[in-house]
Each structure stands twice: as structure tokens, then as C-alpha cells.
C-alpha positions as CSV (number, residue, x, y, z in Angstrom):
1,M,80.4,90.6,48.8
2,Q,80.3,92.2,45.4
3,Q,83.4,91.4,43.3
4,S,85.5,94.3,41.8
5,S,84.9,95.0,38.2
6,F,88.5,94.1,37.4
7,F,88.1,90.5,38.6
8,V,84.7,90.2,36.7
9,V,86.4,91.3,33.5
10,A,89.4,89.0,34.1
11,R,87.1,86.0,34.6
12,R,85.1,86.8,31.4
13,F,88.4,87.2,29.5
14,C,89.8,83.9,30.8
15,K,86.8,82.1,29.3
16,H,88.3,82.8,25.9
17,R,91.1,80.2,26.0
18,L,92.6,81.2,22.6
19,A,92.7,84.9,23.7
20,V,94.5,83.9,26.9
21,V,97.1,82.0,24.8
22,C,97.4,84.9,22.4
23,L,97.9,87.3,25.3
24,V,100.7,85.2,26.7
25,I,102.4,85.0,23.3
26,L,102.0,88.8,22.8
27,L,103.4,89.6,26.3
28,A,106.4,87.3,25.6
29,L,107.1,89.0,22.2
30,I,106.9,92.4,23.8
31,L,109.2,91.3,26.6
32,L,111.7,90.0,24.0
33,A,111.5,93.3,22.1
34,V,112.0,95.4,25.3
35,L,115.0,93.2,26.3
36,A,116.5,93.1,22.9
37,P,119.7,95.0,23.9
38,W,120.4,92.3,26.5
39,I,119.1,89.2,24.6
40,A,120.5,89.9,21.1
41,P,123.9,88.2,20.6
42,Y,124.9,91.0,18.2
43,G,124.1,94.6,17.5
44,P,121.4,95.2,14.8
45,T,123.9,96.8,12.4
46,K,127.0,94.7,13.3
47,I,128.4,92.5,10.5
48,S,129.1,89.2,12.2
49,G,129.3,86.6,9.5
50,G,129.2,85.8,5.8
51,F,126.7,87.1,3.3
52,S,123.3,85.4,3.4
53,K,124.6,82.5,5.5
54,P,121.9,79.9,6.4
55,P,121.0,79.2,10.0
56,D,123.7,77.5,12.1
57,A,124.8,77.2,15.7
58,E,126.4,80.7,15.7
59,H,123.6,82.5,13.8
60,W,120.3,80.8,14.7
61,L,118.4,82.5,11.9
62,G,121.3,83.0,9.5
63,T,122.6,86.3,8.3
64,D,121.3,88.9,5.8
65,Q,122.8,90.0,2.5
66,I,125.6,92.0,4.2
67,G,126.4,89.5,7.0
68,R,124.2,90.9,9.9
69,D,122.7,88.4,12.4
70,M,119.0,87.9,11.5
71,F,118.0,86.9,15.0
72,S,119.4,90.1,16.5
73,R,117.8,92.2,13.7
74,L,114.4,90.6,14.2
75,L,114.5,91.4,17.9
76,Y,115.3,95.1,17.3
77,A,112.9,95.2,14.3
78,M,110.0,93.9,16.5
79,R,110.9,96.6,19.0
80,V,110.6,99.3,16.3
81,S,107.4,98.0,14.8
82,L,105.7,97.7,18.2
83,L,106.8,101.2,19.1
84,V,105.5,102.6,15.9
85,G,102.2,100.8,16.4
86,F,101.8,101.8,20.0
87,L,102.7,105.5,19.7
88,A,100.5,105.8,16.5
89,T,97.6,104.2,18.3
90,L,98.2,106.5,21.3
91,I,98.1,109.7,19.1
92,S,95.1,108.7,17.1
93,T,93.2,107.6,20.2
94,A,93.9,110.8,22.0
95,I,92.8,112.9,19.1
96,G,89.7,110.9,18.5
97,V,88.7,110.9,22.1
98,V,89.0,114.6,22.5
99,L,87.2,115.4,19.2
100,G,84.5,112.9,20.0
101,L,83.9,114.2,23.5
102,V,83.6,117.8,22.4
103,S,81.4,117.0,19.4
104,G,79.0,114.7,21.2
105,Y,78.7,116.8,24.4
106,F,78.4,120.4,23.0
107,G,76.5,119.5,19.8
108,G,75.2,122.3,17.5
109,W,77.6,123.9,15.1
110,I,80.7,122.4,16.9
111,D,79.3,118.9,16.2
112,R,78.6,119.7,12.6
113,V,82.1,121.2,11.9
114,I,83.9,118.3,13.7
115,M,81.8,115.6,12.1
116,S,82.1,117.2,8.6
117,F,85.8,117.2,8.9
118,T,85.8,113.6,10.2
119,D,83.7,112.5,7.2
120,M,86.0,114.4,4.9
121,V,89.0,112.5,6.2
122,M,87.2,109.2,6.1
123,S,86.1,109.8,2.5
124,F,89.7,109.6,1.3
125,P,91.0,106.1,0.5
126,Y,92.9,105.2,3.7
127,I,96.0,103.6,2.2
128,L,96.2,106.3,-0.5
129,L,96.2,109.0,2.2
130,V,99.0,107.2,4.1
131,L,101.0,106.7,0.9
132,V,100.7,110.4,-0.2
133,A,101.7,111.6,3.3
134,A,104.6,109.2,3.4
135,A,105.8,110.4,0.0
136,I,105.6,114.1,0.9
137,F,107.5,114.0,4.2
138,E,111.0,112.5,4.8
139,P,110.6,108.8,5.5
140,G,111.6,107.6,9.0
141,M,110.3,106.1,12.2
142,W,109.0,109.3,13.7
143,T,107.4,110.4,10.4
144,M,105.6,107.1,10.3
145,I,104.3,107.5,13.9
146,V,102.9,111.0,13.1
147,I,101.4,110.0,9.8
148,L,99.6,106.9,11.2
149,G,98.5,108.8,14.3
150,L,97.0,111.6,12.2
151,V,95.0,109.3,9.8
152,D,93.6,106.7,12.2
153,W,91.6,109.0,14.5
154,P,88.2,109.3,12.7
155,G,86.9,105.9,13.7
156,V,87.7,106.6,17.4
157,A,86.0,110.1,17.1
158,R,82.8,108.7,15.7
159,L,82.8,105.9,18.3
160,V,83.2,108.3,21.2
161,R,80.7,110.7,19.9
162,G,78.0,108.0,19.7
163,N,78.7,107.0,23.2
164,V,78.6,110.6,24.5
165,L,75.3,111.2,22.8
166,S,73.9,108.1,24.5
167,L,75.4,108.9,28.0
168,R,74.3,112.6,27.8
169,E,70.7,111.4,28.1
170,T,71.3,109.3,31.2
171,N,69.9,110.4,34.5
172,F,73.3,110.9,36.2
173,C,74.4,113.3,33.5
174,K,71.1,115.2,33.5
175,S,71.3,115.6,37.3
176,D,74.9,116.9,37.0
177,I,73.8,119.4,34.4
178,T,70.7,120.5,36.5
179,S,72.9,120.9,39.6
180,G,75.2,123.3,37.7
181,M,78.3,121.1,37.5
182,P,80.9,122.4,35.1
183,G,81.2,120.8,31.7
184,R,84.8,119.7,32.2
185,Y,83.7,117.7,35.3
186,I,80.8,116.0,33.5
187,L,83.0,115.2,30.5
188,F,86.1,113.9,32.2
189,S,84.6,112.5,35.5
190,E,81.2,111.1,34.3
191,I,81.2,110.5,30.6
192,L,84.9,109.7,29.8
193,P,85.2,106.8,32.3
194,N,82.1,105.2,30.8
195,T,83.5,105.5,27.3
196,L,87.0,104.0,27.9
197,A,85.9,100.4,27.5
198,P,84.8,100.6,23.8
199,V,87.7,102.9,23.1
200,L,90.2,100.4,24.5
201,V,88.7,97.6,22.4
202,Y,88.8,99.8,19.2
203,A,92.4,100.8,20.0
204,T,93.5,97.2,19.8
205,S,92.4,97.0,16.2
206,V,94.1,100.4,15.4
207,F,97.3,98.9,17.0
208,A,97.2,95.9,14.7
209,I,96.4,98.0,11.6
210,S,99.3,100.4,12.5
211,I,101.8,97.5,12.6
212,L,100.5,96.3,9.2
213,D,100.8,99.8,7.8
214,E,104.3,100.3,9.1
215,A,105.3,96.9,7.5
216,A,103.7,97.8,4.2
217,L,105.3,101.3,4.0
218,S,108.7,100.0,5.1
219,F,108.5,97.2,2.6
220,L,107.9,99.8,-0.1
221,G,110.8,101.9,1.1
222,M,108.6,104.7,2.4
223,G,108.7,103.9,6.1
224,V,111.5,103.1,8.6
225,Q,114.8,103.4,6.7
226,P,117.8,101.1,6.9
227,P,120.1,100.5,8.7
228,T,117.3,100.8,11.4
229,A,115.6,97.4,11.4
230,S,111.8,97.0,11.2
231,L,109.7,94.0,10.3
232,G,108.7,95.8,7.1
233,N,112.1,96.7,5.8
234,I,113.5,93.2,6.6
235,L,110.8,92.0,4.2
236,N,112.0,94.5,1.7
237,G,115.0,92.3,1.0
238,A,112.8,89.5,-0.3
239,Q,111.8,91.1,-3.6
240,S,113.7,88.7,-5.8
241,I,112.6,85.2,-6.7
242,T,116.0,83.9,-5.7
243,V,115.6,85.1,-2.1
244,L,112.0,84.0,-2.0
245,T,112.7,80.4,-3.0
246,G,116.3,79.8,-1.9
247,K,116.8,81.9,1.2
248,P,113.7,81.8,3.3
249,W,115.5,82.8,6.5
250,L,115.8,86.3,5.1
251,W,112.0,86.9,5.0
252,L,110.0,84.1,6.5
253,P,110.7,84.8,10.2
254,A,109.7,88.5,9.8
255,G,106.5,87.6,7.9
256,I,105.6,85.0,10.7
257,L,106.2,87.7,13.4
258,I,103.9,90.2,11.6
259,I,101.2,87.6,11.3
260,L,101.6,86.5,14.9
261,L,101.5,90.0,16.3
262,V,98.5,91.0,14.3
263,M,96.5,87.8,15.1
264,C,97.3,87.9,18.8
265,I,96.3,91.6,19.1
266,N,93.0,91.0,17.2
267,F,92.1,87.9,19.3
268,V,92.9,89.8,22.5
269,G,90.8,92.7,21.3
270,D,87.8,90.4,20.5
271,A,88.0,88.8,24.0
272,L,88.3,92.3,25.6
273,R,85.1,93.4,23.8
274,D,83.2,90.4,25.2
275,A,84.7,90.8,28.7
276,L,83.9,94.5,29.0
277,D,80.4,94.1,27.7
278,P,78.2,94.8,30.8
279,R,75.5,92.4,29.4
280,G,77.9,89.5,29.5
281,S,77.5,86.6,31.9
282,L,79.7,86.2,34.9
């Protein structure tokens, strides 16, 4: 009996032991972030101790410069950073998929216009584009989500367009066109399902990049604004040599979390790429 594609992909994925470990860690961190209101011993803005107290039994990761519990703020910060990364990835992927489908399927002047616009966006230095957009608009979480969502789509669009151009020449698409099936049916029932695998893999890298971009912009004061906690603006408090050398609990846990999230997402994405490859072994 033929195995379902899900179990085949799962078996291939499980061959990557490191990716399985990273997936477990990533799911655990996401669960901690989701359950932050119930797990955190204090509110993220509640002053619960002395200023910059080192870790102790009451405050596991110490307190920040104004006496807020660092463990509680890290849980809420991870929640915000993951939300920014996820929603920005969702927006950019949706835009890229739609433009890539339309460009690849219809071709002609539509393809030229969309790809010219895509090339124009990609020609700008990415980080400079994000910084300019963040400087123009009022900084905040939702501004960050929109900005990152609107600058990360060109790679998805080019990937989808390439897949559509390839799939459009297959026999099942040609037979649908010959039989007079409407374009929306061919696009969303035939081509799109066969394009989702590479898009999913690419989206994992966009997710990791979005988390890094949020951390960078918030560190510079152009992203998520205090008192809302994010991993980036927690690092913002570590700009003095005194904090860097004498108070590592104010910045080291946030830095480790950023590295851990990005590494786990990238390892999971690499394993997904191999698992979803139809040429892979069972």
C-alpha cells in the first residue's frame, strides 16, 4: 500500500537528527511565548525589584535598569519578536505568491511589468530600504510588520514565477488549457499546490531574517518601542561598556534567544527542503 506523502516527508525529515532537535526547541520556545501571561511571574512592565539586580531565587534572570523582572520580559519579548516575524513572513509570502503566479502564468506585458518592478525593489540595498521606511513612519510593532512584509516579497515572487513557468509546460496543465478550464482553476488547483513546497522552505528563511531585522531595528530604536518588550529593544540597554562587562543578565539571555531562534528556524528549513524534494530517498 502506498504511503501518504505526509508520512514520507516526515520520515525524510526525521533523518536529520539536528533538525528534529531544533524543531523540538523551536516548538518549546513558541509554547513558552504563547503561554507567557500564565508562565511569567510578573507583568512585563511591573517594577518588582531593585535596579539591575543580579539573578537570585526571586528573579531568575535578575532585573533591568528600572527593576522589571528580566525573565518575564524575555517571555513577552520572544512573543512579540515571533509575532513580528510570523506576520511579516505571512504578508511577504502572500504578496510574492500572488505576483509570481500572475507573472508566470499570463506572461507577456504583465510578466515584464511585474518582474521589472520586482527587479527595481531588489536593486535597492535591503537594509537601507528597511531603515528608510522605518525612519519615515512612526516606529512600533505594527509598523515593523508592514515594513518587513512589504520588502521581503521579491524573492518569493521570483521563486514562484520560475516554478509556474516550469509547471505551465507540463502535460496536465496543457491538457487543462486545451479542455478550456478557467485560468483561476489552473492557477489555484493545479499550479499553486505544486509550488507550495519550495515556497514553504523559502518562507522559513524569510521568518528568520524578519526576526533578525526586528531585533536590529529595535536595537537602533526604530522598531518596537518601550515599554513593549522585544528581543531587540532589550539588547538596546546594553550599549554601555559597564553593562556589557558587568551586567550580562541584561543582554546575554536576549542575544542567546535570538541566535537560538534563528539557528533552529534555519536548520528546520534546510531539513524541510531535503524532505520535500521529490528526488529524495525514502
